[in-house]
N, C-alpha and C positions, 0 to 999 in steps of 0.2 A: 643100114645107111651108108651113101658113099662118103668116103674120105678122101679131103684135097689137101694133100700135103704142102701143096705150095699157099695156100689160103692163109697161113699166119705170116707168112714174108710179105705176102700182098697188103696184109691189114698193118704191119710194120711200116712200109714204104708211104701208105695213104696217112697214118696219125702223123707221120716225119714231115709230110709236106705241110701238114695241116698248121702242126707247129709253127715250121720254117715261114709260112706265109704270116701266122700271126706275129712273129718276132719281126719280122720285116715290117709289118706296120706298125708294130708298138714303139720301133727303139729310130731314134734319128742321130743323125753324126753331128757332135757340136763343135764347130773350131775352137780352137785354142785362143784365147783372150792374146789379145798383142800386149806386151809389156810397156808399160809407159816410159818414154825415152828420158833421158836427164835433161835438166833445164839448158844444159850448154852440148852441143852436137857440133861436130864438124859441118858447116856452112856449105852447103852445094853450091857449085859457083859456075854461071853459065858460060863464060870464055872458054874459048878451045885450048888455051894457056893456061891450065891449072897450077896454081901454084902447090908448091910443097908444103903440106901441112900436116901437124902432130896428130897422132893417133886421136880419135875422137874419146873425150875423157869426160869422167864425173868430176862437177865442178868441187873443188877442194873447199869445206867448210869455212868460211870467214871466222878467223880467229876475234876474239872479244877486244876490241878497240877502246881507245882512250879517247872519248869524244873532243875534238878539237874547239874550244870554248874559253872563256877568259878564265886566266888562272893556271892554264895548260899547255897554251902556245909554246912556251920556251921549251917544251919538249919535242919541238916538231923536228924530223929529221927525214932525210930522202934515204927511204930503204931498198927500193928497187927500180932499174931501169930497164924499159925494153927499149927496142930499135924500130923505127920505120924506115922505109926506104929514102922517103925525101923529106920536104917541111911538116911540120905538124902544124896544121890550122885550126885544126877543133878537135875537143875531146868532150865526149860526154859519158855519166854514168847511167847503169841501167838503175830504176827505182829502188831494188833492193840491194845496190850496192855490189853485185857479184862479178858484172860484167863491165867493160872500159871498151867505148868505143872510139877509135882515133883515126882521123882520115886529115888530109890536105892534097898534098903534091906539088910539084912545079914544075915538072917536064913530062913524066910516063906515069906515075904511081898516083893513080885516083880512085884506088880503092878504099874501102872502109875496112879497117882491120877490127878484130874483138878479140878482146884479151880476158882472158880469166885473171880476175883481180888477187885471188888469195896465190894462185900458184906462178902467174907473170906467163903463162903459157899462151899462144897465140890458138884460139877455137875457132874462130871463123873469118872469112872475107867476104863481103859483099860487093860486086862491081855493078856498073851502069852509067857511073859519069865518066866523061870523056874530055873535062879540064876540072880546074882545081876546086876541091872542096870545101866552101867557106864555112859550112856551120852543121851539127848535129844535133838532134833531139830525142829523147825517147817520150813516150807516151806516158801518161802517169801511171797506167796500168801494166806498163813494162812491155807491152805486146808489139807495139810499133816502134820503127825507128824511121824518123825521117832525114835527110840529107840534101842540102842546097849546093849551088857549083854556080860557076862561071861559064856553064855550058848550059844556062836560061832555062834549067829543070830542078825541080823538086822530085826527090825520089822516096816514096815511102814502101818500108819494107816489113814484110813479117820476118824479122831477124832471125827467130830460131829457125825456120824454116828454109831461109835464104831465099824466098819468094818477093817478089814485088809484088805489093799491092796496088799500087798507084803512081802514075808518073804525070805531074802537072807542069805544065809549058808556060814561058813566060816571057815577054818582050825583050829583056835583056836578062844580065848577069842577075841573081839573087844571091845575097850575103848573110842574110839571118832568118834564124828559125825558131817556133816555139810552138808548145801545146799550151794551151789554155790549162788552168790546173783542174779542170773538171775532165778534161781531156775530150770536150765536145768539139772544139774548134781547134785548126790548124792555123798560123799565122805566118806568112813569108813576106821577108822584105827585100828590095834590090830596086834597080832602075827601071823606069817606066818609058819606052818607046815606041812611037813619039808623045812626047809632053802633051798632058791634058790641062787645059786651060793654064798652062806655063808651070803646073807641077811636073817636075821629070823621076820623082821618085814615088814608090808607094808602096803600103803593106795590104798584102791581099790576105782574106781571112777566108776558110772553107769549113763547110760541115765535114767532121770525122765519119760521119755515118754515110753522106750519101755523094761527096766530094764536091758537092756544089758549092760555088761561090757565095759568100756572104755579104761582107762589110769590104769596102776598099778605102783606105785612110791613104788620104794626099799628101806627098812630103816633097823635098827639093833634093836633088843630087843624088843621093844615095841613102839607103837606111844601114848605117853600120851598128847599130844600136836600137836595141828593143827587148821589151819586158812585159810580161802580165803582172799585175798585183797578185798576192795571194788569193783575193777572194774572187778573181777573175774580172771584177767590173771595171777595171782601169786598165788600159793597154799604151806605153810608151814607148815614142821610135823615134829616130831621127838619125842624126849624128855628122854627116858630113857638110850639113847645111850650117853646123854649128848650134842648132838648136835641137832641144829634145821636146817634141809633142807630148802633151798627155791629154789623151781621148776616151770618153766612154765607149767602152768596148762595144758593147749592144748596138748601137747605131752609128758610131764613128764623130759623135759629137764633140768639139775642139773645146777643152776645159780651160787650159792655158799652156804656155810655152815656156820652156827653160833654156834661156839663152845663154850662151857662153863664148869665148873669145875666140875661140881656137875649135878644130872639129871634136867630136865625142865619139870614142872607140868603143866604149862597153858603158850601158845602164844595167844597174839591178835595183830592186826595191826590197827593203827590209822583211824579214818575215813577218812582222806585226802590220803591215803597211804604212806605217809613217813617214819612211824616210827613201829618197830615192839617193842612189850614190852613182854618180857620172865620172866616167875615166878619158882625162882629156890631157892638153897641155897646156901650161899656164903663159910661158914664155917661149917665142920661137923667135929664133935669129938666121935671117938669110936661110929660110925654109927649113932648117932644123931645130927641133924641137930642146930647148935647152932645160926646160924646168917641167918635168911631169908631175900631173895632181890629181887630186880627188876632189870634184866638188860634191857637197852633201846638200839637199832639199828636202823641205818640209812637201810632202806629199798631198795632204791637203790642202794646202794654202799656193805651192809654189813658190815660195819664200827662200833665197838662198841662205842656208845656215850657216857654212863653214868651208873654207878651200884646206886643203891638204896639200903641201907641196915638198918640194925636193927629192924628185925623182929623176935621175938622168936622162928620161927621155919619156917618149908617151907612156901615160897607162894603158893599158889594152885590155886588163884584164880584172875583173873584181868580183867578190863573193863574201856573201854574209854567211856567218855560222848560223847551224840550225835554231840555236837559242835565240840568236840577234844580238849576241854580247860581243862578238869579234866581225870587224872588216878585214878582209884578205885583199891586197892590192898587190897586182905584180904589171911593171913597167918592161918594155921591149929591150931595154938592156940587160934584163934578168933580175930587177930589185926585186926580191920579194919582202913585203912590209906588213904587217900584221897591227892593227889598231883595235882599241878596245872601244865599243860605242859610245860609253859612259861617260868619257870625256876625250874621246879620239887621240889618245896620246899611243905614241908607237912602243909598243911593248915586246917585239921580235922583229929582226931583219937579217936576211941573208941575202947571197947573190946565187942564182941559177945559170951556171955554164950555159953559152948559147944561147941566152935571151928568153923570155919567155914570150912564145906565140901564141899560146892556149892555156887555158886553165879551168878546172872545176873542182868541186866540192862537193863530195857525196852527198845525201839527201840526209842522213844523220850526222852530218861532220865527222866521220870518222875517219876519213881520206881523202886528200888533198892531189890533185894529179896536176904538173904542169908539162906541157910540151915545147920543145924549142927549134930553131930554125934549121939545125942538124938533124932533125929527125929522130931525137931524143925524148921518150916518154918518160918523165921522172913521178915515183909514186912517194907520197909522204905522208908520214902519221906519226902519232905521239908515239916516243919511246922513253921509257920509266928505266933508268938506271940507279939502282938500288948502292 
C-alpha cells in the first residue's frame, strides 16, 4: 500500500477550513450599547459664534428643600445669583426643578440660557430669536421648551438636544406662552395685525402632536397675561385692554370678563382652580404707577373678591404656592411680598435690588427665582438657621 506523507497535512487544512466557515456562519459582531447621556448636557449651538460653555456636567442632585408654604415663608433667603448679559424678561423651571431657563435681552443677547439649579452652572444655550424674548414655558412632560419673541415667532425646542422642533410665525410680536396642563395644546398670545373685526390681539392655540392650529381667542391691543386652569378647561387672557377674558378652552366660548381700571401684566389661577389673581396698578398719576396691586377674583362666578395694594409700582409677577396656601407677588420696583391665602395678610416682605422683571416658583414650591433689569437671576429658598 502506497503511503502519502502529505495526506495528514491536507486533512488538517480541510478540517480547519470547515471549522473556520462554521465559526464565521455562527458568530455575529455585536455593537456596544451606547451609554445613556445625563439629563443635562451641553447644548449644541447652531450659531457660528459659539459661546464658551462649561464642560458638560451630570446635574448635581438637588438637595432636600423646605417647601415654601404657609408657616415657612419667613425662612425665605436669596442663596445664589447668576448673571445674564442683558435684561431678564422670562424665567421657567423644568417640571422636575433641576433646570432653569432664562431669557430676555435688550440689544444683543436674545439667547435662552439653561442653568443647573443645584450648582448654578450654565449647561446650555439655545438660540434662534433675533429680538427680545418675552416668555418661556416647559411642556408638562419636560421634553419641550417654548419661547416667544418680539420677532413674531414662537420657537419650540427639544432643549436637551438643542434642536428646534417647530417654528410658528405670527403677524406681530407675541408676548405670552403656555402649555395646557395635559401638554396637548400650546397657547401663544400677542398682537394680531391686521385687526380682525376690530380685534387687535389674539391667543392662538396649536396641537402639540401635529402643530396644526386649533382655536383662536380674540382680544384687544395685546395679551400680556394668560393662564390655564389646573384642569385645562378654562383659559384666561388679556391685559393691555384692562380686561382679562375668561374662555372655555375647548371652543373659545367667552364666559365673562374681569374688568380692571388699568392694564394687567400677570394673571395666575390657584391650584384648586377657585381663584384668579391679577397683577395691575391701582393708582396712576401722570402715566406713572403710584400704587401697584393684586386683584383677587372668584373664578367660577367672575366676582371681585379683594384688592391688595401698597406696591410702589406695577405688580408684574405672581405665583401661588403648590398647596395654594401662599400668594407671592413681585413688583417692578423690586418689592417681593408673600400673602397667606386664608386671609390675604402679608407675612413676608423684602426688596430685590434691580427690580423684579421676571419670577417663577418651582412646581413643588421648593425654590423661587426672580430676574431683574440688570441681568441678575436670584435663586431663593427656605433656609433654616438653628
